[in-house]
Each structure stands twice: as C-alpha cells, then as structure tokens.
C-alpha positions as CSV (number, residue, x, y, z in Angstrom):
1,X,46.8,55.7,-118.1
2,X,47.1,59.4,-118.5
3,X,46.0,61.7,-115.7
4,X,42.9,62.8,-117.5
5,X,41.7,59.3,-118.3
6,X,42.4,58.3,-114.3
7,X,40.2,61.2,-113.2
8,X,37.4,60.2,-115.5
9,X,37.5,56.8,-114.1
10,X,37.5,58.0,-110.7
11,X,34.4,59.9,-111.3
12,X,32.5,57.2,-112.9
13,X,33.2,54.9,-110.1
14,X,31.9,57.5,-107.7
15,X,28.6,58.1,-109.9
16,X,28.1,54.3,-110.0
17,X,28.3,54.0,-105.9
18,X,25.9,57.2,-105.6
19,X,23.5,55.4,-107.8
20,X,23.8,52.2,-106.0
21,X,23.1,53.8,-102.6
22,X,20.1,55.7,-104.0
23,X,18.5,52.5,-105.1
24,X,19.3,50.5,-102.1
25,X,16.4,50.9,-99.8
26,X,18.3,49.8,-96.7
27,X,21.2,52.2,-97.1
28,X,21.6,55.0,-94.6
29,X,19.7,58.3,-95.1
30,X,17.2,56.6,-97.8
31,X,13.8,57.8,-97.7
32,X,12.8,54.6,-99.0
33,X,13.7,52.5,-95.6
34,X,10.5,51.0,-94.5
35,X,9.2,52.8,-91.4
36,X,11.4,55.7,-92.0
37,X,8.5,57.8,-93.2
38,X,6.1,57.0,-90.4
39,X,3.3,59.6,-90.5
40,X,2.1,61.5,-87.3
41,X,-1.5,61.5,-86.8
42,X,-3.5,63.5,-84.8
43,X,-7.2,61.8,-84.2
44,X,-10.1,63.0,-82.2
45,X,-13.1,60.6,-81.5
46,X,-16.1,60.8,-79.2
47,X,-17.3,58.3,-76.6
48,X,-19.9,56.8,-78.9
49,X,-17.4,55.9,-81.4
50,X,-15.2,53.9,-79.0
51,X,-15.8,50.1,-78.3
52,X,-16.0,50.6,-74.9
53,X,-16.8,53.7,-72.8
54,X,-18.5,54.1,-69.4
55,X,-19.0,57.4,-67.5
56,X,-20.9,58.3,-64.3
57,X,-21.0,61.0,-61.6
58,X,-20.8,59.8,-57.8
59,X,-21.6,62.0,-54.7
60,X,-21.5,62.1,-51.1
61,X,-17.8,62.3,-50.5
62,X,-18.6,65.6,-48.6
63,X,-21.8,67.1,-47.2
64,X,-23.1,70.4,-45.7
65,X,-22.4,68.7,-42.3
66,X,-18.8,67.8,-43.2
67,X,-17.9,71.3,-45.2
68,X,-15.5,73.6,-43.4
69,X,-18.2,76.4,-43.5
70,X,-21.7,77.0,-43.0
71,X,-23.6,78.8,-45.6
72,X,-26.4,81.7,-44.5
73,X,-28.2,83.3,-47.3
74,X,-31.3,85.6,-47.4
75,X,-32.1,86.0,-51.2
76,X,-34.6,86.0,-53.6
77,X,-33.2,82.8,-55.5
78,X,-31.8,80.9,-52.5
79,X,-32.5,80.8,-48.8
80,X,-30.1,79.1,-46.3
81,X,-29.9,78.6,-42.7
82,X,-27.2,77.5,-40.8
83,X,-27.7,74.7,-38.0
84,X,-25.5,74.2,-35.1
85,X,-25.4,72.6,-31.8
86,X,-23.2,72.6,-28.7
87,X,-22.6,69.9,-26.3
88,X,-21.8,71.8,-22.9
89,X,-19.7,69.4,-20.5
90,X,-20.9,69.1,-17.0
91,X,-17.7,68.8,-15.8
92,X,-14.5,70.7,-16.1
93,X,-11.0,69.4,-16.0
94,X,-8.2,71.7,-14.1
95,X,-4.6,71.2,-13.4
96,X,-5.4,69.4,-10.3
97,X,-8.8,67.5,-10.7
98,X,-12.1,67.1,-12.7
99,X,-15.2,68.9,-11.0
100,X,-18.8,69.7,-11.9
101,X,-20.0,72.9,-13.0
102,X,-21.9,75.0,-10.4
103,X,-22.8,78.0,-12.5
104,X,-22.2,79.3,-16.0
105,X,-21.3,83.1,-16.5
106,X,-20.2,85.6,-18.9
107,X,-21.6,83.5,-22.0
108,X,-20.8,84.6,-25.5
109,X,-20.9,83.5,-29.1
110,X,-18.0,84.5,-31.5
111,X,-18.8,84.1,-35.4
112,X,-16.2,84.2,-37.9
113,X,-16.7,84.8,-41.6
114,X,-15.0,84.5,-44.9
115,X,-15.2,87.8,-45.9
116,X,-13.5,86.9,-49.4
117,X,-16.6,84.7,-50.5
118,X,-19.3,86.3,-48.3
119,X,-21.4,88.9,-50.2
120,X,-22.4,92.0,-48.0
121,X,-25.0,94.3,-49.5
122,X,-26.5,97.3,-47.6
123,X,-25.9,97.6,-43.9
124,X,-26.8,97.4,-40.9
125,X,-27.4,93.6,-40.9
126,X,-28.8,91.5,-38.0
127,X,-27.3,88.1,-37.5
128,X,-29.6,86.0,-35.2
129,X,-29.2,82.7,-33.3
130,X,-32.7,81.1,-33.0
131,X,-33.8,78.0,-30.9
132,X,-35.0,75.1,-33.0
133,X,-38.4,73.5,-32.3
134,X,-37.0,70.0,-33.4
135,X,-33.8,68.3,-33.1
136,X,-31.9,68.5,-36.1
137,X,-29.8,65.5,-37.6
138,X,-26.4,67.2,-39.3
139,X,-26.0,64.6,-41.8
140,X,-29.7,64.1,-42.8
141,X,-31.3,67.5,-42.3
142,X,-32.9,69.4,-45.4
143,X,-34.9,72.3,-45.7
144,X,-38.3,70.0,-45.5
145,X,-36.8,67.4,-43.0
146,X,-35.2,67.9,-39.5
147,X,-33.9,64.2,-40.0
148,X,-34.5,61.4,-42.4
149,X,-38.1,60.7,-42.7
150,X,-39.0,63.5,-40.0
151,X,-40.4,66.6,-41.3
152,X,-39.8,70.0,-39.9
153,X,-43.2,71.6,-38.5
154,X,-42.3,74.3,-40.8
155,X,-40.1,74.2,-43.5
156,X,-36.5,75.5,-42.9
157,X,-37.0,74.8,-39.4
158,X,-39.5,75.5,-36.4
159,X,-38.0,78.7,-35.2
160,X,-38.5,79.4,-31.5
161,X,-36.9,81.7,-28.9
162,X,-34.1,84.0,-30.1
163,X,-31.0,83.0,-28.3
164,X,-28.7,85.8,-29.3
165,X,-28.5,88.5,-31.8
166,X,-25.9,91.3,-33.1
167,X,-25.7,93.9,-35.6
168,X,-22.9,94.1,-38.3
169,X,-22.4,97.8,-39.2
170,X,-19.9,97.0,-41.9
171,X,-17.9,94.3,-43.5
172,X,-16.3,92.3,-40.9
173,X,-14.3,88.9,-40.3
174,X,-15.8,88.4,-36.6
175,X,-19.1,88.9,-34.8
176,X,-19.5,88.8,-31.2
177,X,-23.0,88.0,-29.8
178,X,-24.2,87.8,-26.0
179,X,-27.3,85.9,-25.1
180,X,-30.6,87.6,-24.8
181,X,-31.7,84.8,-22.5
182,X,-30.6,83.7,-19.0
183,X,-26.8,82.5,-19.6
184,X,-26.9,79.9,-16.7
185,X,-30.4,78.5,-17.4
186,X,-29.3,78.2,-21.2
187,X,-25.9,76.5,-20.6
188,X,-27.6,74.0,-18.3
189,X,-30.3,73.0,-20.5
190,X,-28.0,72.4,-23.2
191,X,-26.1,70.4,-20.8
192,X,-28.8,68.1,-19.7
193,X,-30.0,67.4,-23.3
194,X,-26.7,67.0,-24.9
195,X,-27.1,70.3,-27.0
196,X,-30.8,70.3,-27.2
197,X,-32.7,70.6,-30.4
198,X,-29.8,73.3,-31.6
199,X,-30.1,76.3,-33.1
200,X,-30.5,78.1,-36.4
201,X,-28.1,81.0,-37.6
202,X,-30.5,83.4,-39.6
203,X,-30.4,86.9,-41.3
204,X,-32.7,89.7,-40.7
205,X,-32.2,92.3,-43.5
206,X,-31.0,92.9,-46.9
207,X,-29.9,90.2,-49.3
208,X,-27.0,88.9,-48.1
209,X,-24.5,85.9,-48.3
210,X,-22.5,84.9,-45.4
211,X,-20.1,82.2,-45.0
212,X,-19.3,81.2,-41.5
213,X,-16.2,79.6,-41.4
214,X,-16.2,79.0,-37.5
215,X,-18.4,79.6,-34.4
216,X,-16.9,79.7,-30.7
217,X,-18.7,79.4,-27.5
218,X,-16.9,81.0,-24.9
219,X,-18.1,80.9,-21.2
220,X,-16.7,81.2,-17.5
221,X,-17.7,78.3,-15.4
222,X,-17.6,78.3,-11.8
223,X,-16.8,75.0,-10.5
224,X,-18.5,73.3,-7.2
225,X,-16.3,74.2,-4.3
226,X,-14.5,77.0,-6.2
227,X,-14.8,80.6,-6.2
228,X,-12.8,81.5,-9.4
229,X,-14.2,80.7,-12.9
230,X,-12.5,78.7,-15.2
231,X,-12.7,80.3,-18.7
232,X,-13.6,77.8,-21.4
233,X,-13.5,78.2,-25.3
234,X,-15.6,75.5,-27.2
235,X,-16.1,74.8,-31.1
236,X,-19.6,73.8,-32.4
237,X,-20.2,70.1,-31.6
238,X,-22.3,69.8,-34.9
239,X,-23.1,71.9,-37.8
240,X,-24.6,71.8,-41.2
241,X,-26.9,74.1,-43.3
242,X,-30.0,73.7,-45.2
243,X,-31.0,75.1,-48.6
244,X,-34.1,75.9,-50.5
245,X,-34.2,75.2,-53.2
246,X,-32.1,72.0,-52.7
247,X,-29.2,70.9,-55.0
248,X,-30.7,69.0,-57.6
249,X,-29.7,65.2,-58.0
250,X,-27.2,64.4,-60.3
251,X,-28.5,62.9,-63.7
252,X,-26.6,61.6,-66.8
253,X,-24.5,64.7,-66.7
254,X,-21.0,64.6,-65.3
255,X,-20.5,66.9,-62.4
256,X,-17.6,68.4,-60.4
257,X,-18.0,70.3,-57.0
258,X,-21.0,71.1,-55.2
259,X,-22.3,69.9,-51.7
260,X,-22.7,67.0,-51.7
261,X,-19.3,66.7,-53.4
262,X,-19.5,65.1,-56.8
263,X,-16.7,63.5,-58.8
264,X,-16.5,62.1,-62.4
265,X,-15.6,58.7,-63.1
266,X,-15.1,57.1,-66.4
267,X,-13.1,54.2,-68.2
268,X,-12.8,53.1,-71.7
269,X,-10.6,50.8,-73.8
270,X,-8.3,52.5,-76.4
271,X,-9.3,51.5,-80.1
272,X,-6.9,49.0,-81.8
273,X,-7.3,51.1,-84.9
274,X,-7.7,55.0,-85.7
275,X,-8.8,55.6,-89.1
276,X,-6.5,53.3,-91.1
277,X,-3.8,53.3,-88.7
278,X,-2.9,50.8,-85.9
279,X,-2.6,52.2,-82.5
280,X,-1.0,49.1,-80.9
281,X,2.5,49.5,-80.4
282,X,2.5,52.9,-81.9
283,X,4.4,56.0,-80.1
284,X,1.9,58.0,-78.3
285,X,3.3,61.8,-78.2
286,X,0.1,63.2,-76.7
287,X,-3.4,62.2,-75.5
288,X,-6.3,63.9,-73.7
289,X,-9.9,63.6,-72.7
290,X,-12.0,66.5,-73.7
291,X,-15.0,67.4,-71.5
292,X,-17.8,69.5,-73.1
293,X,-19.3,72.1,-70.5
294,X,-22.9,72.2,-70.4
295,X,-25.1,75.5,-69.9
296,X,-24.4,76.8,-66.3
297,X,-26.8,75.3,-63.6
298,X,-29.1,77.3,-62.1
299,X,-29.0,78.5,-59.5
300,X,-25.8,76.8,-58.2
301,X,-23.3,77.5,-60.8
302,X,-19.7,77.8,-59.8
303,X,-19.1,81.4,-59.0
304,X,-15.3,81.1,-58.6
305,X,-12.9,78.8,-60.1
306,X,-12.9,75.2,-59.0
307,X,-9.4,73.6,-58.7
308,X,-9.9,70.2,-60.0
309,X,-7.3,67.2,-59.9
310,X,-7.2,64.1,-62.1
311,X,-7.1,61.0,-60.1
312,X,-6.5,57.3,-61.1
313,X,-8.7,54.6,-60.1
314,X,-7.7,51.4,-58.4
315,X,-11.0,49.6,-58.6
316,X,-14.1,49.6,-60.7
317,X,-16.1,52.6,-59.9
318,X,-19.3,51.1,-61.3
319,X,-19.0,48.4,-58.8
320,X,-17.3,49.9,-55.8
321,X,-19.6,52.9,-56.1
322,X,-18.4,55.8,-53.8
323,X,-15.8,54.0,-51.8
324,X,-13.7,53.4,-54.6
325,X,-10.1,53.6,-53.8
326,X,-8.9,56.7,-56.1
327,X,-5.2,56.1,-56.0
328,X,-2.9,58.9,-56.9
329,X,-3.6,62.3,-58.3
330,X,-2.1,64.6,-60.6
331,X,0.6,67.1,-59.0
332,X,-0.9,69.7,-61.2
333,X,-4.6,70.8,-61.0
334,X,-6.9,71.7,-63.8
335,X,-8.4,75.0,-63.3
336,X,-12.3,75.1,-64.1
337,X,-13.1,78.7,-64.9
338,X,-16.6,79.7,-64.5
339,X,-16.3,82.5,-67.3
340,X,-14.5,80.2,-69.7
341,X,-17.0,77.2,-69.2
342,X,-20.0,79.8,-69.6
343,X,-18.2,80.4,-73.2
344,X,-18.2,76.8,-73.9
345,X,-14.5,76.3,-73.6
346,X,-13.5,72.6,-73.1
347,X,-11.8,71.0,-70.3
348,X,-9.0,69.2,-71.3
349,X,-7.4,66.1,-69.2
350,X,-3.8,65.0,-70.2
351,X,-3.7,61.1,-70.3
352,X,-0.6,61.0,-72.3
353,X,1.4,58.6,-69.9
354,X,-1.9,56.4,-69.2
355,X,-2.4,56.2,-73.2
356,X,1.2,55.1,-73.9
357,X,1.1,52.5,-71.0
358,X,-1.9,50.9,-72.4
359,X,-0.6,50.9,-75.9
360,X,2.5,49.3,-74.9
361,X,0.4,46.7,-72.7
362,X,-1.9,45.8,-75.2
363,X,-4.5,48.3,-74.9
364,X,-5.5,47.7,-71.3
365,X,-8.5,49.5,-69.9
366,X,-8.2,53.1,-69.0
367,X,-9.9,54.2,-65.5
368,X,-9.7,58.0,-64.4
369,X,-11.6,60.5,-62.5
370,X,-11.7,64.2,-61.7
371,X,-12.7,65.7,-58.4
372,X,-12.5,69.1,-56.8
373,X,-9.6,69.6,-54.7
374,X,-10.2,69.8,-51.9
375,X,-13.8,68.7,-51.7
376,X,-16.4,70.7,-50.1
377,X,-14.7,74.1,-50.4
378,X,-17.5,75.6,-52.7
379,X,-21.1,75.3,-52.9
380,X,-21.3,75.9,-56.7
381,X,-20.8,73.1,-59.3
382,X,-20.2,72.6,-63.2
383,X,-21.8,69.9,-65.6
384,X,-20.4,68.1,-68.5
385,X,-21.7,66.3,-71.2
386,X,-21.7,62.4,-70.8
387,X,-22.0,59.4,-73.2
388,X,-25.8,59.8,-73.0
389,X,-25.6,63.6,-74.3
390,X,-26.1,64.9,-77.8
391,X,-23.2,64.0,-79.9
392,X,-21.6,67.7,-79.7
393,X,-21.6,67.3,-76.0
394,X,-20.0,64.0,-75.7
395,X,-16.6,63.5,-74.2
396,X,-13.9,62.8,-76.8
397,X,-10.6,61.3,-76.7
398,X,-7.6,63.0,-78.8
399,X,-4.7,61.1,-79.4
400,X,-1.4,62.1,-81.5
401,X,0.6,59.2,-82.2
402,X,2.8,57.7,-84.9
403,X,2.2,54.1,-86.0
404,X,4.8,51.3,-85.4
405,X,6.8,50.5,-88.4
406,X,5.8,47.2,-89.9
407,X,9.5,45.7,-89.6
408,X,12.7,46.8,-88.1
409,X,15.5,48.5,-90.2
410,X,18.8,46.1,-89.7
C-alpha cells in the first residue's frame, strides 16, 4: 500500500474512533453521562410551605435583677427607678478575730456609670438615694408592685426620707454621695433589718438616661474594744430597676434581646422535594434561615447593635421550656443593626452544616435558636415575623443544592 493510502486509512480509523466515543454515553468527558449535568438549584420557601415548622419566643433568662446595670430614667416616654439594698454586717472579721461593730463612721456611696450608654442632657443634674416605704423583692418588683401580689402604696415606690444626694455638673463615670441622715443610725437600722426596705435611685432635673453599673458602700466601722476603724467596701446586696411603661409581654412575634431577656427557638423538617428536585441525598452548598424584621417596637427598640449567636438545641424547647439545654453556639456572632432592621433588611442565619447533615441522615428534624450574646446587656430588643405573621413577614428557608445523580457512573 502506498504512503498516501496508508495515511487515508489511519485518518478513517481515527474518525471512526472519535465517532464511537461521541456516541458512547459512558465515555470520559461525555455530556450525556447520567448525572454529569446535574443542575444546581437555589430555592427559597416560607415557613408555611414546609410540612413541619414550629417557632416560639421564650423569656426570663435574665431580668432587671440579674442585669449587670441599673437603668434610671427621667423622660417623657419612659420613667425608671433603680432599686437597691445593702445588707450591713453586725460583725467584722479582722486578721486576728471577728468582732461586733460599735459604731459606723465616714459613710459614703459611690455610683459608677456607663458613660457610653448613658445619655446626659443639660446640667446640673441631681441624683438622689431615697428610702422606700415598702420592702421590694428584686426578682418580682414592677412599677406597680413591690413584690408579687403586693402593690406599692404609690406606683413606682412609696418614696420616703432622702438618704443621700449629689449633683452632676458634667459628664462623669463616678459620683460620690454622702448621707444626709445620721450615718451610724442609718447603718445600724439596715443592720437590724437586713437592709430594710431598700432605697430608690431617682433623678431630679432634665431628661436623662443613666446606666449605673455599680454602687459601692464605703464605711469605717469601729469594732467593740478597738479604737481604730477598719475601712470596709461593700457592693449592693440586691438590685433591680422598674419601668413605666413596662416592657410588653412577648406575643407570636419572635424577639431577641430585651429585659427580661428573650430568645428565639424554632424547629422544622427539611422538605423531601423542592420544586421538581429531590433533596434527599443532594449536595447542599448553602442553606440559611431568613428572619424578616418587623417595625421598631415602641418605646423599647434596640438603640445599639445587638450581637446575637445562633445556638443548637439539645432538647425540644416546646416541651422543656426556658431551661432547654442549648448546646454549643456559633463562633461568629450575627450583628443585629437597628438602622438596617428599620429599613427591613432580613437577618440570615447560616445552617449549611445542619442542612447537609439532615439531608445525609434522611432529613432529620432541625432545631436551632438565636439569643443575644451575652444576655441582659441591653434594655432594647427587636422582633421578627413568625409562622403566624402575614406571608411577607414569615421566616423563610433558602437552600442551594445539587440533586443526587440517579445512578453512579462506573
């Protein structure tokens, strides 16, 4: 065979081989391989479209009595008084022994403020400590009641004798107050009655918001049989604050933040089919729960950003209630920015790993929550639509996934 004929034969064989490969659906690189052209889908559905969805807001994890601050306000829309009590000891321990107190001298109160969150207006501003007419219970006191079922003689507390006062001339993070009453008599009265009824921190002057982070009672007790005083410093024994108007009870809306501290809990079963595609066995590349913010609550809308953390749940929150074990939380917090929430920007919680695990494990139930982190850092809160809200405010689940191929390529 001539060289030209041999070349033609080789060319024909190559063309036949290429044609055979093009027709073979299992050949390498073929677009007709079953499963090789799986489509990636991006689907968003609302809570009402899921076969199973439950959500709730639970409160009570932190209250004004357990908050790291006392809120005192003299405003037209919100009035608030701080309540506190000191349990003065009847004996003092020294390096060598423990002796009863003979006399209390050099008594003073030191208030510390969070100047970042406090809102000072015009000066001067007078801060007073005023004796209460009834004994308050820190965990139960409200603007109307001194304790559960026991109303104040006057809403907000029956104000009695002024214990101490001081004037703020400018923004400051501390305020020193000396008693306006007999020091030894005051301290011994508190000593006998375990702090007595307690006292209220009130404001006299222009509209102001004070965040009192700490109150220290300093005094120099002289012990029985001794001549030199033994200086003492004592933090408030019990404290809380009361609000008028009170924070409203939670309803069907989902709430994060506030005092009492509120947390969102929800659970759902991922759908088996999204549109025409099966989710079971799919590859999930992204998944998120989308919360729709509602209008700003009035008057307790969050004024500063709330750092919120997504948490896993180890039990059914609808059965276990507020003591539900919460498990671990995300390392990265979600920022709830009041400015963006006012504009209606949704909050997105990443659940990619949870969804991928659910798909892999035959679509098990997903339970998660959202909490302010840490609790009780802010008075304000924000609310989001729940399953009971109008369709445009209901929570949504977004899943980006690729369905599993129908059979495996050998």
